[in-house]
TIRO-2110 file (N, C-alpha, C; in Angstrom, 1 decimal):
// TIRO-2110
22.6, -15.2, -21.6, N, 1, A
23.0, -13.6, -20.7, CA, 1, A
23.3, -12.8, -20.9, C, 1, A
23.7, -12.3, -22.6, N, 2, A
22.8, -11.0, -22.9, CA, 2, A
21.6, -10.1, -22.9, C, 2, A
20.8, -11.4, -23.5, N, 3, A
19.7, -11.1, -23.3, CA, 3, A
18.6, -11.2, -21.6, C, 3, A
19.2, -11.6, -20.9, N, 4, A
19.3, -11.1, -20.2, CA, 4, A
19.4, -10.3, -19.0, C, 4, A
20.8, -9.8, -19.8, N, 5, A
21.1, -8.6, -18.4, CA, 5, A
20.2, -7.4, -19.5, C, 5, A
20.4, -8.2, -20.6, N, 6, A
19.3, -6.6, -20.8, CA, 6, A
17.7, -6.6, -20.8, C, 6, A
17.0, -7.7, -20.5, N, 7, A
16.3, -7.0, -20.0, CA, 7, A
15.9, -7.1, -18.4, C, 7, A
16.9, -7.0, -17.9, N, 8, A
17.8, -6.5, -16.3, CA, 8, A
17.9, -5.5, -16.6, C, 8, A
18.2, -4.5, -17.3, N, 9, A
19.0, -3.7, -17.5, CA, 9, A
17.8, -2.9, -18.3, C, 9, A
16.8, -3.5, -19.1, N, 10, A
15.1, -2.9, -19.2, CA, 10, A
14.4, -2.5, -17.5, C, 10, A
14.8, -3.5, -17.1, N, 11, A
13.7, -3.6, -15.6, CA, 11, A
14.1, -2.6, -14.8, C, 11, A
15.5, -2.2, -14.4, N, 12, A
15.5, -1.1, -13.7, CA, 12, A
15.8, -0.3, -14.2, C, 12, A
15.8, 0.7, -15.7, N, 13, A
15.3, 1.6, -16.1, CA, 13, A
13.7, 1.9, -16.5, C, 13, A
13.0, 0.9, -16.6, N, 14, A
11.8, 1.2, -15.9, CA, 14, A
11.3, 1.5, -14.0, C, 14, A
11.6, 1.0, -13.2, N, 15, A
12.0, 0.5, -11.7, CA, 15, A
11.9, 2.4, -11.3, C, 15, A
12.9, 2.5, -12.4, N, 16, A
14.2, 4.0, -11.0, CA, 16, A
13.3, 4.8, -12.3, C, 16, A
12.6, 5.3, -13.5, N, 17, A
11.5, 5.9, -14.1, CA, 17, A
9.9, 5.9, -12.9, C, 17, A
9.7, 4.6, -12.8, N, 18, A
8.4, 4.3, -12.1, CA, 18, A
9.1, 5.0, -10.1, C, 18, A
9.9, 5.1, -9.8, N, 19, A
9.9, 5.5, -8.5, CA, 19, A
10.2, 7.5, -8.2, C, 19, A
10.7, 7.3, -9.2, N, 20, A
10.5, 9.4, -10.0, CA, 20, A
9.1, 9.5, -9.4, C, 20, A
8.9, 9.2, -10.3, N, 21, A
7.2, 9.3, -11.0, CA, 21, A
6.6, 9.3, -9.5, C, 21, A
6.7, 7.9, -8.8, N, 22, A
5.9, 7.8, -7.3, CA, 22, A
6.8, 9.3, -6.7, C, 22, A
7.8, 9.5, -6.6, N, 23, A
8.0, 10.3, -5.5, CA, 23, A
8.0, 12.0, -6.3, C, 23, A
7.6, 11.8, -7.2, N, 24, A
6.8, 13.3, -7.4, CA, 24, A
5.5, 13.2, -7.2, C, 24, A
4.9, 11.9, -7.5, N, 25, A
3.3, 12.2, -6.7, CA, 25, A
3.5, 11.9, -5.3, C, 25, A
3.8, 11.6, -4.9, N, 26, A
3.8, 11.5, -3.4, CA, 26, A
4.0, 12.8, -2.6, C, 26, A
4.3, 13.5, -3.2, N, 27, A
4.7, 15.4, -2.8, CA, 27, A
3.7, 15.9, -3.1, C, 27, A
2.7, 15.2, -4.1, N, 28, A
1.9, 16.1, -4.6, CA, 28, A
-0.1, 15.4, -3.7, C, 28, A
1.4, 14.5, -2.9, N, 29, A
-1.3, 13.5, -3.3, CA, 29, A
-1.4, 13.6, -2.1, C, 29, A
-3.0, 14.0, -1.6, N, 30, A
-3.8, 13.8, -1.2, CA, 30, A
-4.5, 12.6, -1.1, C, 30, A
-5.2, 12.4, 0.6, N, 31, A
-5.7, 11.0, 0.8, CA, 31, A
-6.8, 10.8, -0.5, C, 31, A
-6.8, 9.7, -1.1, N, 32, A
-8.3, 9.4, -1.5, CA, 32, A
-8.7, 8.3, -1.9, C, 32, A
-9.6, 7.4, -2.7, N, 33, A
-10.0, 6.1, -2.2, CA, 33, A
-9.6, 4.7, -1.9, C, 33, A
-9.5, 4.4, -1.0, N, 34, A
-9.3, 2.9, -0.5, CA, 34, A
-8.8, 2.2, -1.9, C, 34, A
-10.1, 1.5, -2.5, N, 35, A
-9.2, 1.2, -3.9, CA, 35, A
-8.9, 2.1, -5.0, C, 35, A
-8.5, 1.0, -5.9, N, 36, A
-7.7, 1.8, -7.2, CA, 36, A
-8.3, 0.8, -8.5, C, 36, A
-7.8, 1.1, -9.7, N, 37, A
-7.6, 0.1, -10.8, CA, 37, A
-6.1, 0.1, -11.0, C, 37, A
-5.9, -1.4, -10.8, N, 38, A
-4.1, -1.6, -11.8, CA, 38, A
-3.8, -1.7, -12.5, C, 38, A
-3.4, -1.3, -13.4, N, 39, A
-3.5, -1.9, -14.6, CA, 39, A
-1.7, -2.7, -14.8, C, 39, A
-1.8, -4.1, -15.0, N, 40, A
-1.0, -4.6, -14.7, CA, 40, A
-0.1, -5.0, -16.2, C, 40, A
1.4, -4.9, -16.0, N, 41, A
1.6, -5.2, -17.3, CA, 41, A
2.9, -6.7, -17.4, C, 41, A
2.8, -7.6, -17.5, N, 42, A
3.7, -8.8, -17.3, CA, 42, A
4.7, -8.9, -19.0, C, 42, A
5.5, -8.6, -19.1, N, 43, A
6.2, -9.4, -20.1, CA, 43, A
7.4, -9.4, -20.6, C, 43, A
8.2, -9.9, -21.8, N, 44, A
9.5, -10.6, -21.7, CA, 44, A
10.4, -9.6, -22.7, C, 44, A
11.2, -8.5, -23.0, N, 45, A
11.7, -8.0, -24.0, CA, 45, A
12.0, -9.0, -24.6, C, 45, A
12.4, -8.3, -26.1, N, 46, A
12.8, -9.8, -27.2, CA, 46, A
14.1, -9.9, -26.9, C, 46, A
14.6, -11.1, -27.3, N, 47, A
16.6, -11.4, -26.5, CA, 47, A
17.4, -10.1, -27.7, C, 47, A
17.0, -10.1, -29.2, N, 48, A
17.5, -9.3, -29.9, CA, 48, A
17.5, -7.4, -29.6, C, 48, A
16.8, -6.9, -28.5, N, 49, A
16.5, -5.7, -28.1, CA, 49, A
17.4, -5.1, -28.2, C, 49, A
17.9, -4.0, -28.8, N, 50, A
18.9, -2.8, -29.3, CA, 50, A
18.8, -2.0, -28.0, C, 50, A
19.9, -1.7, -27.2, N, 51, A
19.9, -0.6, -26.6, CA, 51, A
19.0, 0.7, -26.9, C, 51, A
19.4, 1.2, -28.0, N, 52, A
18.8, 2.7, -28.5, CA, 52, A
17.3, 2.4, -28.3, C, 52, A
16.1, 1.0, -29.2, N, 53, A
15.0, 0.4, -28.8, CA, 53, A
14.7, 0.5, -27.3, C, 53, A
15.4, 0.2, -26.3, N, 54, A
15.3, -0.3, -24.6, CA, 54, A
14.9, 0.7, -24.2, C, 54, A
16.3, 2.0, -24.7, N, 55, A
16.1, 3.5, -24.8, CA, 55, A
14.7, 4.2, -24.6, C, 55, A
14.6, 3.5, -26.0, N, 56, A
13.0, 4.7, -26.1, CA, 56, A
12.2, 4.2, -25.9, C, 56, A
11.9, 2.9, -25.5, N, 57, A
10.8, 2.2, -24.6, CA, 57, A
10.1, 2.8, -23.0, C, 57, A
11.9, 3.0, -22.3, N, 58, A
11.8, 3.8, -21.1, CA, 58, A
11.5, 4.9, -21.5, C, 58, A
12.4, 5.7, -22.1, N, 59, A
11.8, 7.7, -21.9, CA, 59, A
10.2, 7.1, -22.6, C, 59, A
9.4, 6.5, -23.8, N, 60, A
8.3, 6.6, -24.2, CA, 60, A
7.3, 6.5, -22.7, C, 60, A
8.1, 5.4, -21.6, N, 61, A
7.5, 5.1, -20.1, CA, 61, A
6.7, 5.9, -19.0, C, 61, A
7.9, 6.6, -19.5, N, 62, A
8.6, 8.0, -18.7, CA, 62, A
8.0, 9.1, -18.7, C, 62, A
8.4, 9.6, -20.1, N, 63, A
7.3, 10.4, -20.6, CA, 63, A
5.2, 10.7, -20.3, C, 63, A
5.1, 9.4, -20.7, N, 64, A
3.6, 8.5, -20.4, CA, 64, A
3.4, 9.2, -18.7, C, 64, A
4.2, 8.3, -17.6, N, 65, A
4.2, 8.7, -16.3, CA, 65, A
4.0, 9.7, -15.6, C, 65, A
4.9, 10.5, -16.5, N, 66, A
4.8, 11.8, -16.0, CA, 66, A
3.9, 12.7, -16.7, C, 66, A
3.3, 13.2, -17.8, N, 67, A
2.7, 13.3, -18.5, CA, 67, A
0.6, 13.2, -18.1, C, 67, A
0.9, 11.9, -18.4, N, 68, A
-0.8, 11.9, -18.1, CA, 68, A
-1.0, 12.1, -16.3, C, 68, A
-2.0, 13.1, -16.0, N, 69, A
-2.7, 13.5, -15.0, CA, 69, A
-2.9, 12.7, -14.2, C, 69, A
-3.9, 11.6, -14.9, N, 70, A
-4.6, 10.0, -14.1, CA, 70, A
-3.8, 8.7, -12.9, C, 70, A
-2.7, 9.0, -13.7, N, 71, A
-1.8, 8.3, -13.1, CA, 71, A
-1.4, 8.7, -11.6, C, 71, A
-1.8, 7.8, -10.8, N, 72, A
-1.6, 7.8, -9.6, CA, 72, A
-0.6, 6.8, -8.9, C, 72, A
-0.2, 5.5, -9.2, N, 73, A
1.2, 5.3, -8.2, CA, 73, A
1.8, 4.3, -9.8, C, 73, A
2.6, 3.9, -9.9, N, 74, A
3.6, 2.8, -9.9, CA, 74, A
4.1, 2.5, -9.9, C, 74, A
4.3, 0.9, -9.6, N, 75, A
5.3, -0.2, -9.3, CA, 75, A
6.4, -1.0, -10.5, C, 75, A
7.1, -1.9, -10.4, N, 76, A
7.1, -2.4, -11.6, CA, 76, A
9.1, -2.8, -10.6, C, 76, A
9.2, -4.1, -11.6, N, 77, A
10.0, -4.9, -11.0, CA, 77, A
10.7, -5.9, -12.0, C, 77, A
11.2, -6.9, -12.0, N, 78, A
12.2, -8.2, -12.2, CA, 78, A
11.0, -8.9, -11.7, C, 78, A
11.5, -10.2, -12.0, N, 79, A
10.8, -11.3, -11.8, CA, 79, A
12.1, -11.8, -11.1, C, 79, A
12.0, -12.7, -9.9, N, 80, A
12.2, -13.4, -8.5, CA, 80, A
12.1, -14.6, -8.7, C, 80, A
13.4, -15.3, -9.8, N, 81, A
13.3, -17.2, -9.0, CA, 81, A
14.0, -17.4, -8.2, C, 81, A
12.8, -18.6, -7.2, N, 82, A
13.5, -18.9, -6.2, CA, 82, A
13.3, -20.2, -5.9, C, 82, A
13.1, -21.2, -6.1, N, 83, A
12.5, -22.6, -6.3, CA, 83, A
11.2, -23.5, -6.0, C, 83, A
10.6, -22.6, -5.5, N, 84, A
9.1, -22.1, -5.3, CA, 84, A
8.8, -23.8, -6.0, C, 84, A
7.6, -24.8, -5.5, N, 85, A
7.2, -25.6, -6.4, CA, 85, A
5.7, -24.5, -7.4, C, 85, A
5.3, -23.5, -7.6, N, 86, A
4.3, -23.6, -7.9, CA, 86, A
4.6, -22.4, -9.1, C, 86, A
6.0, -21.5, -9.1, N, 87, A
7.4, -21.2, -10.4, CA, 87, A
7.2, -22.1, -11.9, C, 87, A
6.4, -21.1, -13.3, N, 88, A
6.9, -21.5, -14.2, CA, 88, A
7.8, -21.0, -14.9, C, 88, A
8.1, -22.2, -16.3, N, 89, A
9.3, -21.9, -16.9, CA, 89, A
9.3, -20.4, -16.7, C, 89, A
10.8, -19.9, -16.9, N, 90, A
11.1, -17.9, -16.9, CA, 90, A
11.0, -17.8, -18.5, C, 90, A
10.1, -18.5, -18.6, N, 91, A
10.2, -18.0, -20.5, CA, 91, A
8.9, -16.8, -21.5, C, 91, A
8.1, -16.9, -20.2, N, 92, A
7.2, -15.8, -20.1, CA, 92, A
6.7, -14.0, -19.9, C, 92, A
7.5, -14.3, -18.7, N, 93, A
8.0, -13.0, -18.5, CA, 93, A
9.4, -12.6, -17.2, C, 93, A
9.5, -11.0, -17.4, N, 94, A
10.2, -11.1, -16.6, CA, 94, A
9.8, -10.0, -16.1, C, 94, A
9.4, -8.6, -16.6, N, 95, A
9.4, -7.5, -16.6, CA, 95, A
7.4, -7.4, -15.7, C, 95, A
7.7, -7.4, -14.4, N, 96, A
6.1, -6.3, -14.1, CA, 96, A
6.3, -4.8, -14.4, C, 96, A
5.2, -3.8, -14.5, N, 97, A
5.0, -2.8, -14.3, CA, 97, A
3.3, -2.7, -13.9, C, 97, A
3.4, -2.4, -12.8, N, 98, A
1.9, -1.9, -11.9, CA, 98, A
1.7, -0.5, -12.3, C, 98, A
0.7, 0.5, -12.9, N, 99, A
-0.1, 1.3, -13.0, CA, 99, A
-1.3, 1.7, -12.2, C, 99, A
-1.1, 2.6, -11.1, N, 100, A
-2.7, 2.7, -10.3, CA, 100, A
-3.2, 4.3, -10.6, C, 100, A
-4.4, 3.6, -10.7, N, 101, A
-5.8, 4.5, -10.9, CA, 101, A
-6.8, 4.7, -9.9, C, 101, A
-7.2, 6.1, -10.1, N, 102, A
-8.5, 5.7, -8.4, CA, 102, A
-9.9, 5.6, -9.3, C, 102, A
-9.8, 5.7, -10.3, N, 103, A
-11.0, 4.9, -11.0, CA, 103, A
-10.6, 5.0, -12.0, C, 103, A
-11.6, 3.4, -13.2, N, 104, A
-11.6, 3.1, -14.1, CA, 104, A
-11.6, 4.5, -15.3, C, 104, A
-12.3, 5.9, -14.9, N, 105, A
-12.0, 6.7, -15.7, CA, 105, A
-10.8, 7.4, -16.1, C, 105, A
-10.0, 7.2, -15.4, N, 106, A
-8.9, 7.3, -15.2, CA, 106, A
-8.1, 7.1, -15.7, C, 106, A
-7.8, 5.7, -16.3, N, 107, A
-7.3, 4.6, -16.6, CA, 107, A
-7.7, 4.2, -17.8, C, 107, A
-8.9, 5.2, -18.6, N, 108, A
-9.4, 5.5, -19.6, CA, 108, A
-8.8, 6.7, -20.5, C, 108, A
-8.6, 7.6, -19.5, N, 109, A
-7.9, 8.7, -19.8, CA, 109, A
-6.6, 8.3, -20.1, C, 109, A
-6.0, 7.5, -19.3, N, 110, A
-4.7, 7.4, -19.8, CA, 110, A
-4.7, 7.0, -21.2, C, 110, A
-5.3, 5.3, -21.2, N, 111, A
-5.5, 4.4, -22.4, CA, 111, A
-5.4, 5.3, -24.0, C, 111, A
-6.4, 6.6, -23.5, N, 112, A
-6.6, 7.9, -24.7, CA, 112, A
-5.7, 8.4, -25.1, C, 112, A
-5.0, 8.7, -23.6, N, 113, A
-3.9, 10.0, -24.2, CA, 113, A
-2.8, 9.3, -25.0, C, 113, A
-2.3, 10.6, -26.1, N, 114, A
-1.4, 10.4, -27.1, CA, 114, A
0.4, 9.4, -26.7, C, 114, A
0.6, 9.9, -25.5, N, 115, A
1.5, 9.0, -24.8, CA, 115, A
1.5, 7.7, -24.8, C, 115, A
0.7, 7.4, -24.1, N, 116, A
0.4, 5.8, -24.2, CA, 116, A
0.2, 5.8, -25.7, C, 116, A
-0.2, 6.0, -26.3, N, 117, A
-0.2, 5.4, -27.5, CA, 117, A
1.8, 5.0, -28.4, C, 117, A
2.0, 6.4, -27.9, N, 118, A
3.8, 5.9, -27.8, CA, 118, A
4.2, 4.8, -27.0, C, 118, A
3.3, 5.1, -26.3, N, 119, A
4.4, 3.3, -24.8, CA, 119, A
4.0, 2.2, -25.5, C, 119, A
2.1, 2.0, -25.6, N, 120, A
2.1, 0.8, -26.4, CA, 120, A
2.6, 0.2, -27.6, C, 120, A
3.0, 1.5, -28.6, N, 121, A
3.6, 0.9, -30.3, CA, 121, A
5.0, 0.2, -29.2, C, 121, A
5.8, 1.5, -28.6, N, 122, A
7.1, 1.2, -28.1, CA, 122, A
7.2, -0.2, -27.9, C, 122, A
6.0, -0.9, -26.8, N, 123, A
5.9, -1.4, -25.8, CA, 123, A
5.7, -2.8, -27.5, C, 123, A
4.8, -3.0, -28.3, N, 124, A
4.9, -4.4, -28.8, CA, 124, A
5.8, -4.6, -29.8, C, 124, A
6.8, -3.6, -29.7, N, 125, A
8.0, -3.5, -30.7, CA, 125, A
9.0, -4.0, -30.0, C, 125, A
9.0, -3.6, -28.4, N, 126, A
10.2, -4.7, -27.8, CA, 126, A
9.8, -5.8, -27.0, C, 126, A
8.9, -6.4, -27.3, N, 127, A
8.3, -7.6, -26.2, CA, 127, A
8.4, -9.0, -27.2, C, 127, A
8.8, -9.4, -26.5, N, 128, A
9.0, -10.5, -26.8, CA, 128, A
7.3, -12.0, -26.4, C, 128, A
7.2, -10.9, -25.6, N, 129, A
5.6, -11.9, -24.7, CA, 129, A
5.6, -11.3, -23.6, C, 129, A
3.8, -11.3, -23.7, N, 130, A
2.8, -10.3, -22.8, CA, 130, A
1.3, -10.5, -23.0, C, 130, A
1.7, -9.9, -21.3, N, 131, A
0.1, -9.2, -20.8, CA, 131, A
-0.3, -8.8, -20.4, C, 131, A
-1.4, -8.1, -20.8, N, 132, A
-1.6, -6.6, -20.0, CA, 132, A
-3.2, -6.6, -19.4, C, 132, A
-3.8, -6.5, -17.6, N, 133, A
-3.8, -7.2, -17.3, CA, 133, A
-4.7, -5.9, -16.5, C, 133, A
-6.0, -5.6, -16.6, N, 134, A
-6.8, -4.7, -15.9, CA, 134, A
-7.0, -5.1, -13.8, C, 134, A
-7.2, -4.3, -13.2, N, 135, A
-7.8, -5.2, -11.7, CA, 135, A
-7.9, -4.2, -10.4, C, 135, A
-9.5, -3.9, -10.1, N, 136, A
-10.0, -3.7, -9.0, CA, 136, A
-9.5, -3.9, -8.3, C, 136, A
-8.8, -2.9, -7.8, N, 137, A
-7.6, -3.7, -5.9, CA, 137, A
-8.2, -2.8, -5.1, C, 137, A
-8.5, -3.5, -3.7, N, 138, A
-8.9, -2.7, -2.7, CA, 138, A
-8.4, -3.1, -1.4, C, 138, A
-9.5, -3.4, -0.5, N, 139, A
-8.7, -4.5, 0.9, CA, 139, A
-8.0, -5.4, 0.6, C, 139, A
-6.7, -6.1, 1.5, N, 140, A
-6.9, -7.0, 1.3, CA, 140, A
-8.0, -8.4, 1.6, C, 140, A
-8.3, -8.2, 2.6, N, 141, A
-9.8, -9.3, 1.7, CA, 141, A
-11.1, -9.1, 0.6, C, 141, A
-11.0, -7.8, 0.0, N, 142, A
-12.1, -7.3, -0.8, CA, 142, A
-12.4, -8.1, -2.0, C, 142, A
-11.3, -9.1, -2.2, N, 143, A
-10.8, -9.7, -3.3, CA, 143, A
-11.4, -10.9, -3.2, C, 143, A
-11.0, -11.7, -2.1, N, 144, A
-11.2, -13.2, -1.6, CA, 144, A
-12.4, -13.2, -1.2, C, 144, A
-13.4, -12.1, -0.7, N, 145, A
-14.6, -12.4, 0.0, CA, 145, A
-15.5, -11.7, -1.8, C, 145, A
-15.1, -11.8, -2.7, N, 146, A
-15.7, -11.2, -4.1, CA, 146, A
-15.3, -12.2, -4.7, C, 146, A
-14.6, -12.9, -4.7, N, 147, A
-14.1, -14.4, -5.2, CA, 147, A
-14.9, -15.2, -5.8, C, 147, A
-15.9, -16.4, -5.2, N, 148, A
-17.2, -17.0, -5.0, CA, 148, A
-18.2, -15.6, -5.9, C, 148, A
-18.2, -14.2, -6.5, N, 149, A
-19.6, -14.1, -7.2, CA, 149, A
-18.8, -14.1, -8.8, C, 149, A
-17.7, -14.6, -9.1, N, 150, A
-17.0, -14.2, -10.6, CA, 150, A
-17.4, -15.1, -11.3, C, 150, A
END
């Protein structure tokens, strides 16, 4: 139970940092292209992650999304279990973070930035399990219509 509460605290803190960055960016936003690159992180924090390490991860995340100019938007949240038949055991990921970029160059700039290097190190120290995936996201039907070309 304590591990779940720590994971919940991590998700909440990351979500608050993401909301702050999105509010700041929405004030600066200009209309952009319809498609974006989404950098999706699914992870479960270590059950014994200390408060200091959790805070350091959140601080590194906050710094990265505030300092790296190519970040277009950030969303984060906690896994919700509701009894659906497709749900997998809850031992893989508790937290989702999705960071959007205008294009692949923006993502690559983010990945090479010193603030991301610190975030990556903190992330690797803090996670029990996880996966990072990048998606080109556009019109609702674009991904489905291109599905046959995979």
